[in-house]
C-alpha positions, 0 to 999 in steps of 0.5 A: 351886270356880271361879267362886264366887271373885273372884280367881284365882291363875295356877295356878287359871287354868291349872287352869281352862284344862285343864278339859273342856267338860262341867266348864266347862259345870258351872261355867258354869251360866248357859250363857254358855260354848259347849260346845267341847273346850278353851278358850283363855286369851283365852276364859277372860279374856274370860269373866272380864271379863264376870263381873267376876272378877279374875284375880290374879298369884301372891303374890310374882311 
């Protein structure tokens, strides 16, 4: 699930953006994400950049 992968599809990114703060907190056990009710696409992209996670486009797009 989630942060154990190196690549995220567009669908996975959309799923991450819809997670609650508690769910994101469980994914980000290192405590780098602040507890907010929702995260913007920019927040997810910034977190991915810091973690060196590549957000990959869907195959064929």
